[in-house]
N, C-alpha and C positions, 0 to 999 in steps of 0.2 A: 478395547476402544484406545483410541491414540487422539490427544487432544494437540493442534498445533498453534503455535501462535509467533507470528510475523510481525515485527516492526520496520516500518520503512521512515528514514528519515531522509526528506525531499529538500531540496531546494528547486525553488519554483523561478525560473530564470524571467522570465517578462511581467509578472505582476509587479504591478507599481501601487495596488491598494488593495485592501483587504477584500474587495469586491472582486477584482480581477484572481484575485485566489482562491477563493469561494467557486468563480466558476471551472477553476482547470482541476481543483480537487473533486467537486463534485462529480462533475465528467469523470475524475481516472475512477473515483468510487463506484461510479454505478457501471463503467467498463468492466473495472475488476469481477465486481459481484455478478452482473450477467452473463460474463464468461464464464468464470471459474464455478460458482453455487457457492460462495464463502461470505462468509460475516465482514464489514469492512465498518470502521470508524474511525475517524479522526481524533488522535487520543491527545495529543500536546500542540505545544507551539500555535495555539489559536490565535493570538494577538500578536502574530509576527507577520507581516505581509508576503515576506519571500520564502518563508518557513511554514513546514507542515511534516506533524510525523503520523502514517495513518499504522492503524494496528487489522491484522486482518487473524479471524479465526477457522479453523477447518477442522472436522471430524471425521477418522479416518480407522477402518480394521489394521490399517500397515502404515508403518513407519515410511516406507517405502514412499507410497503414494501420497505421503504428507509432503516429504522433501519434494519430490515431483510437480506438484504442483506450487510449489510455494517456489521454486527454481523459476517453472514458467512466469507465474508472478513478475518475477524480479525482470527476466526477462522482457515483458511487457513494458514495464517502466524505463525500462533503459531504452527503448524506442522511441517513446515520446520525445520530441522536439522539445517539449517548454517544462521538463519536469527533469531534473538531475537527483540521480541516487546517491545521498552522501554514505548512509549507512544502513545495511540490515543486519539484523538477527533475528534467530531460530530458537522457540523454545517448543521443546514437547514434551507435554504433562502425561 
């Protein structure tokens, strides 16, 4: 069993308040959950209105599958115009 952890450091370009940030992040989290069947949560930078750190966990039998799903998630995030991907890290356990 392979457990993968993807951490995305995001810049929310259009957010002018925490309320706007929460709207964008909540929408992004739900989109990722529904499309990829992974666990997602905002894990850091909760008080910053233009930054967010999202943690994503995925379990599979194959490392290749974990990497494939994480790459698809990164691609999804990069095409969203209101969010800029600053950094991403992957850990396999």
